[in-house]
VEXSE-665472 format. One record per residue (C-alpha): residue number from 1; z, x, y negated; residue in three letters. Coordinates in Angstrom, 3 decimals. Last residue first. Example, Ala and Ser with C-alpha at 12.3 -4.5 7.8 and 13.67 -1.06 7.14 Angstrom:
% residues 2
<2; <7.140; 13.670; 1.060>; SER>,
<1; <7.800; 12.300; 4.500>; ALA>,
//
This chain:
% residues 133
<133; <127.111; -124.203; -163.434>; ARG>,
<132; <125.578; -127.006; -165.494>; TYR>,
<131; <122.478; -125.746; -167.244>; ARG>,
<130; <122.388; -126.660; -170.907>; THR>,
<129; <120.884; -129.692; -172.653>; TRP>,
<128; <119.526; -129.574; -176.213>; ARG>,
<127; <118.600; -132.868; -177.847>; ARG>,
<126; <115.430; -133.721; -179.707>; SER>,
<125; <114.717; -136.750; -181.882>; ARG>,
<124; <111.333; -138.363; -182.455>; CYS>,
<123; <110.058; -140.977; -184.902>; LEU>,
<122; <106.371; -141.843; -184.478>; PHE>,
<121; <106.849; -145.022; -182.408>; MET>,
<120; <110.214; -144.457; -180.757>; VAL>,
<119; <110.464; -140.923; -179.405>; CYS>,
<118; <112.792; -138.957; -177.132>; GLY>,
<117; <112.817; -135.168; -176.930>; THR>,
<116; <114.819; -133.296; -174.307>; VAL>,
<115; <114.859; -129.550; -174.993>; LYS>,
<114; <116.324; -127.781; -171.992>; LEU>,
<113; <118.323; -124.598; -172.471>; SER>,
<112; <117.268; -121.320; -170.871>; GLY>,
<111; <117.250; -119.286; -174.113>; ASP>,
<110; <113.430; -119.354; -174.140>; PRO>,
<109; <113.467; -123.177; -174.252>; ASP>,
<108; <112.526; -125.290; -171.228>; LEU>,
<107; <110.619; -128.353; -172.355>; GLN>,
<106; <111.035; -132.023; -171.504>; LEU>,
<105; <109.140; -134.854; -173.162>; THR>,
<104; <110.068; -138.480; -173.799>; ALA>,
<103; <108.924; -141.995; -174.568>; ARG>,
<102; <112.169; -143.923; -174.968>; TYR>,
<101; <114.379; -146.276; -172.998>; SER>,
<100; <117.110; -148.480; -174.420>; ARG>,
<99; <120.383; -149.744; -172.943>; GLY>,
<98; <122.311; -148.218; -175.853>; SER>,
<97; <124.894; -146.127; -174.001>; LYS>,
<96; <122.763; -146.111; -170.833>; PRO>,
<95; <120.052; -144.097; -172.610>; ASP>,
<94; <116.860; -144.150; -170.547>; TYR>,
<93; <114.277; -141.399; -170.911>; ALA>,
<92; <110.608; -142.025; -170.163>; ARG>,
<91; <107.875; -139.610; -169.238>; GLY>,
<90; <104.412; -138.802; -170.548>; ASN>,
<89; <105.372; -135.132; -170.854>; LYS>,
<88; <106.692; -132.077; -169.026>; TRP>,
<87; <105.908; -129.061; -171.173>; VAL>,
<86; <105.160; -125.442; -170.202>; ALA>,
<85; <101.584; -126.225; -169.145>; GLY>,
<84; <101.166; -130.004; -168.984>; ASP>,
<83; <103.475; -131.202; -166.215>; ARG>,
<82; <103.999; -134.873; -165.525>; THR>,
<81; <107.159; -136.818; -166.314>; PHE>,
<80; <107.431; -140.384; -164.971>; GLY>,
<79; <111.192; -140.673; -164.861>; TRP>,
<78; <114.454; -139.745; -166.594>; LEU>,
<77; <117.667; -141.814; -166.632>; THR>,
<76; <117.880; -142.923; -162.993>; ARG>,
<75; <121.458; -144.078; -162.376>; LEU>,
<74; <123.218; -142.302; -159.507>; GLY>,
<73; <126.569; -142.330; -161.287>; VAL>,
<72; <126.290; -145.127; -163.875>; ILE>,
<71; <126.845; -147.726; -161.156>; PRO>,
<70; <124.600; -150.816; -161.043>; GLN>,
<69; <126.392; -153.951; -162.277>; GLN>,
<68; <124.231; -154.391; -165.385>; ARG>,
<67; <121.001; -154.472; -163.396>; LEU>,
<66; <120.594; -158.246; -163.060>; GLY>,
<65; <121.329; -158.699; -166.771>; PRO>,
<64; <118.150; -156.717; -167.585>; ASP>,
<63; <118.636; -155.201; -171.067>; PRO>,
<62; <121.022; -152.651; -169.518>; ASN>,
<61; <124.113; -152.258; -171.688>; ASN>,
<60; <126.638; -152.766; -168.854>; ILE>,
<59; <125.198; -149.959; -166.690>; ASP>,
<58; <128.362; -149.596; -164.607>; THR>,
<57; <131.440; -147.356; -164.718>; ALA>,
<56; <132.022; -148.186; -168.377>; PRO>,
<55; <133.935; -145.805; -170.658>; VAL>,
<54; <136.488; -148.022; -172.436>; GLY>,
<53; <139.323; -145.565; -172.132>; PRO>,
<52; <138.251; -141.944; -171.780>; GLY>,
<51; <136.786; -140.402; -168.624>; LYS>,
<50; <133.788; -138.747; -170.259>; ASP>,
<49; <132.623; -136.250; -167.623>; LEU>,
<48; <130.303; -138.629; -165.772>; VAL>,
<47; <128.575; -136.974; -162.817>; ARG>,
<46; <125.286; -137.194; -160.961>; VAL>,
<45; <123.208; -139.042; -163.557>; ILE>,
<44; <119.646; -139.098; -162.288>; ARG>,
<43; <116.490; -137.286; -163.387>; GLY>,
<42; <112.825; -137.524; -162.473>; CYS>,
<41; <109.892; -135.085; -162.376>; ILE>,
<40; <106.430; -136.099; -161.206>; GLN>,
<39; <104.060; -135.269; -158.377>; ASP>,
<38; <106.327; -137.040; -155.882>; GLY>,
<37; <109.829; -137.261; -157.273>; CYS>,
<36; <110.695; -133.696; -158.201>; PRO>,
<35; <114.215; -132.960; -159.391>; ALA>,
<34; <116.375; -133.200; -162.501>; ILE>,
<33; <120.103; -133.673; -161.925>; GLN>,
<32; <121.969; -135.069; -164.899>; VAL>,
<31; <125.581; -134.311; -165.871>; VAL>,
<30; <127.333; -136.418; -168.489>; GLY>,
<29; <129.734; -136.336; -171.410>; LYS>,
<28; <128.923; -132.908; -172.849>; ARG>,
<27; <127.284; -134.548; -175.914>; ASP>,
<26; <124.183; -132.394; -175.346>; ASP>,
<25; <123.920; -133.375; -171.685>; THR>,
<24; <124.936; -130.892; -168.986>; LEU>,
<23; <122.030; -130.166; -166.661>; TRP>,
<22; <121.577; -129.749; -162.898>; VAL>,
<21; <118.288; -128.336; -161.719>; GLY>,
<20; <114.560; -128.676; -162.157>; GLU>,
<19; <113.291; -127.834; -165.633>; VAL>,
<18; <111.806; -124.589; -164.391>; GLY>,
<17; <112.861; -120.990; -164.045>; PRO>,
<16; <109.940; -118.548; -164.272>; MET>,
<15; <109.214; -116.999; -160.904>; GLN>,
<14; <105.625; -115.868; -161.549>; GLY>,
<13; <106.592; -112.240; -160.951>; THR>,
<12; <105.572; -111.077; -164.438>; GLY>,
<11; <107.148; -114.113; -166.081>; VAL>,
<10; <110.413; -113.464; -164.274>; LEU>,
<9; <110.412; -109.779; -165.209>; LEU>,
<8; <109.588; -110.631; -168.820>; LEU>,
<7; <112.533; -113.039; -168.927>; LEU>,
<6; <114.852; -110.409; -167.459>; PHE>,
<5; <113.670; -107.891; -170.045>; SER>,
<4; <114.253; -110.475; -172.809>; SER>,
<3; <117.738; -111.248; -171.473>; PHE>,
<2; <118.781; -107.599; -171.384>; GLY>,
<1; <118.930; -105.467; -168.228>; MET>,
//
């Protein structure tokens, strides 16, 4: 069975895969688990793959000095997403590298990847995450 046949089968049975799951970030340096949190979707870092020198173990770039000692693993990086059809929107994405959060949307692409789009004012940038194992 080809991918398109499989996709049609899933759509026909109402079992379309969702955004929930474990995702490898586009830079391949982190793993984020996306799961329900109430009526919304949230994500937390569950693994850091970048073990190079100078990679912080805590959220040192957080704009709140009181939060700079919280561990990166377990850090909430996605929150507040509500479903609107095939898109999860009205959420926020936090980037621990810069210490900034952005308005964001999540959308599962036909190839199974996750399009994560973050926006500042009217400028938006999308990243493609892939399922992690």
